[in-house]
Every structure is written in structure tokens, then in C-alpha cells.
N, C-alpha and C positions, 0 to 999 in steps of 0.2 A: 637923682641918685645922691646918697650921703657919701662924703669922702673923708677919710682921716680919722674915722673911729679906729681905736686900738684897745686891745684887751688890757685890763688894769695893770697886770704885772706878769713876769715870767712864771711859769708853772710847769713842773715836770709832767710830761705827757701832753702838754698843750699843743694845739695844732695850728698855731699861727703861721707856721713856716710852710704848711702845706694847705691851708685854709682855702686858697684861690682855687687849687686843683679839685679839692673836694666839693666846693660850692659849684665849680662848673658842671659836675656830673649831677649834683642835686637839681639844679635848675633845668638840665637837659631831661630830667625825669618826668616833667609834667609840662603841659602847654596851657594848664589852667591858670588864669591870672589871679584867681581867687584861692589858689593852693595854700594849704597851711603846712609849714615845715616844722617837724618835731625835731629838736636837738637835744638828745638823750645822754645823760651823763656829760653835760655840757661844759662842767669845769670852768676854766676862765673866759669860755664864751667866744672862742676864736671864729666858730662856724657861725654863729648867731650874728656876731659882728660883721663878718664878711657878707652875709645875707643882707643886713642893713646898708652896708656900704655899696651894694649892687641894687639897692632901690627896693628891696622887700619891705613892705609895711611892717611895723613892729607888731600890729594886730594880727600878722599872719605867722607869727613864729611862737611855737610853745617850746619852752625850756624845761629841763628836769635835771636836778642833781640833789643827791640826798645829803651832801657834805655842806660846809658852810658857803661854799659858792652857790649853793641854791638859795640859801637865806639872802645873800648879796642880790642876786639877780631878781629874786622876788621883790625886794625892796625897790631896786632900779625899775623895774617894770610897773610897779603899782604906785610909784611916786613916794614911797614911804622912807627912802634913804635919808637919814638925818644929817645933812652937810653941816649943820652948826656943830654938832656933836663931833663929827668927823674932823673939822677945823680945830676944835679943842684938842683932840688928839695929836694933830700936827704940831700945834702950837707948844705942845709939852715936850717936844722932841729936844734932846740936847743940841746945842749949837756946836758943840765940839763932836765932830763925828766918830772920834774914837770911844765915846761914851754910849753910842747908839745900841750896840749889841747888849750892853748890861741893862739898858732901858727896855728893849724888847723882852729880855728875860723876865724882867718885872712885870711887864704888861701881860705876859703870857702865864704867869702864875695866879692872877686873878681868875676867879670862875667866869666862865662864859655867861653872859648876860644877855639883857634884851637889846643890847647894841652889837650883837654878833656881826650884823652886816657892815658896821662901820669898822670895827676893830679888825676884823679878819683881813681885809686887804692890806692893812699896814704891816701886820705880821708877815702874811705871805710874801710881801714885796722885800722882806728882810730875810727870808728864809735861805738857809744855806744851800746853794745849788738849785734853788727853786723847788726843793722837795715839798711835798704836801704837808701841811699842817692841818690837823683835824681836831674835832671835839669828840670827847668821850666821857660819858657821865658827867657833863658840865664843866669839864676840864679841857684846856689845849693839849694835845699830844704831838710828839715829834717836833717839837718846837726848838729848833737849832737855827743859830743866827750868824750872818756874816760878820767878819772883822772889818774894820776900815784898813785898808792896806796902801802903802806908798811905795812906789819903785825904789829899789836901790841903784848904786852905781853900775851894777852888772846886770840889772834886770832887763828883760827883752821888752816887756811891756813899760811904757815910758810914762802912763797916766795912773793916777790912783783909781783904786777899786773901792767904790762907794758901799756902805753897809745897806743901803736901800737901793733896789733897782726895779724901777725907775725912781729918781728922787722924789722927796715930798711934793715939791712944786709940780713936777710932772705927773705924779700919781693923781694929784688933786685935779688937774688940768683934764686927764683922760677920763676921769670919774664925772666930773661936770659934764663932759661932751657926751658920755654915755646917758647921764640923766636926761639929757635934753633930747636925744635922738633915739633912745630905746624905751621911752615911757610908752607903755601900752603892750610891751611883751609880756606874756604870761609864762610865769616860772612856777614849777610845782617843786617845792622845797621837800622831797619825799623819796621814798625808796621806788625804783623803777617798776617793780612789780605791781605797784598801785596803779600804773597806767592801764593795765588790763581791766579796770574796773570802769574804764571810759571809752565811749563810742569815738572811733577813728574812721573817718572818711576814706574810701577807697581812693580818692583823688589826692590824697595827703602824700607827703614825702617825709620819710622817717630815716634819721641818721642816728647812729648809736656808736659812742666812743668809750666802750668799756675799759677798765684798767686792764693792761696787757696780762694775758693769761700767764700765771706762773712767776709774775715779777713781783718784788718787794718794794716797799715804799709807798703803798696805797692802803688806806684805811678800809675801803670798801671794795666788794667784789661780788661777782654773780657769774653764773653759767650763762654766757650770752647765746650759745646755740640753744640751749633749752628756752631761753625767753623769746628767741626769734620763732621758734616753732610754736609757742603759745600765742605771739603776737599775730602769726600768720593766720591762726584760726579766728582772730578777731577782725582782721581787715586785709584786702588785696593790695593795700598801698605798697609801693616799691620801698624796700628796706635796705638801707647801706650801713655796713659795719666796718669801722677801723680796727686793725689788728696788726701785728708784727708778722703774720704769715695770712695767706689767702685761706678765706673760709668757704667759698663756693667756686663753682666753675667759672663764674662770671665775676672776676676780680682782676684789678690792676694794681700794680705797683707804682707808687708815688715817688716823685723826685724831689730832693731837697736842694734848694738853691745854695750855692756857696762859691767861694773864690777860686775853688780848685776844681779841675777835673772838666776839660773840654772848653771849647770856644765859647759855648752859651752860658758856662758857669753852674750848668745843672748837672747833677751826678746823683747816682744811686748811692746813698749813704751807708755807713756800717750799720746804722739802726735802720732796718727796713720798716716800711709802713705800707699796708695794702689796704685797699678799699674793696670790700666784697658786696655784691648786689644780690638780694634775695627776693 
């Protein structure tokens, strides 16, 4: 079992806080040791990372995302991530954290190029509120970045808020760990509908994390109910979907861990998350 793998950075809609609960259900859905897990709309990879942490071999995981995350995971799984170029990007970051925001603005102005996989996690780690940054017609969109912040005499928070979260050193450490332990993962950097052109075994387990229905701040979206109906015609494999509401009669509400609410620290948060099985 691999331990300690983490997603590269925070990402709005990422499932790292509930990944263990979701993976519990995915693992219970099959007793086939050779099962293939499909992580569709994988984003920052919280579910695939948790599967690897539980001992699932990388070769048994298929990821898919049409955003820059798809390019990143494709490079990680295929062994094509250019760590030297990535290091050169990190080395160019200003030493003065107050200048990082302007540096990121300049980096995001440049056209998206063949090093999308290496540039993207640096931009996303600096994104204001962890909101999605995406490519559109060869340009970066929704590229808004954090300021460096220091506490004042009256601030409740006493530690500075860094413009990159995690820090450049921690980001590199996480990515190197992913390169080592997730080599062999297959990632399709394409539209989810393209999956219907592939054969999917009935012994597979499929997880879909679509953008929240009706939510803003996401570049890509699709009708997940329609997709599930089409996918069901292709395979009898169990299909799990995350949403803010239950989508089937077989659905459970997930619980977000936190310091408030109950002895265990687990509570049903303001932002609900359900996993529905089809």
C-alpha cells in the first residue's frame, strides 16, 4: 500500500476531503482483484490518488478530464512530465512573495504551449480561492491570483497567507511523489463523450465527478444523466456519480470532516455532497 500521496494543489470542487468515503464505496462495488477503476472528470485527482494510496495498481486506473488536469495526469501516467522544465519555472518565481501575483499574471498571459502540463499546476496553485483556471483557444482563462497577506495587530489569523498553496517546495515534492507512484495510470485528456467509443468491461467500476449542475466557475459541463443513460447501454458496470443532490434511489450523503459539530468532528456541511449509484 502506498501512503502519503496528495493531490498537487487545492481545486474548487476537488474531492480530497471526502475521497476516503467515496473510495470505500468504489472498492466495495467489486471483488475482482483485476478490476479497472474509471475516474471520470478527475480534476486534481483526489479519487485516483486515494485508490493508489489504498494499494490499487496504477495500471488498473483510467482517468479522464478534458481540462488542463487531463494533460497533467496524462503526462504523469505516461512518464512525460518534464521535471526539468517544471524546475525552471519554479526557479523563476520571485523570492519576494509580494511579487508572485504579478509574476503569475505575466505567466498566464503567454499562450498555452506544449508545456501545458508543467505550467498548469503552478498557475492553479496560485489561483484565488482555488477556482479553476482553464485554457480556451490557446489562452488561459479565469486567471485570478492570490495576494501575499500578512496579519495585522487586530487580525484573528496570526500567520501569513502565501500566494502559492502549497508552497513551491511542497508542490514539487507532491508532483515528484506522483511521478514515482502513479506512472502507468492511463489518462484520457479528452471530452467525456469520447469514452463511449471504448469498450468497458462489466467488471469495471466507474466514478463520475461532473461540474455541479447550475454552478458557475467551471469551464466545462455536460448532462450527466444523459451520459449515464448512454453509458449504461455500453456496460453493466456499477456507475457512481457525485453531485450536490441525490440522483438515484441508491444514494448516500457524504460527511465533511471538520473541527465543529459532534464528538467525532464529522458533520454534514453547508455544501452538501451526495454519491449516487446506478
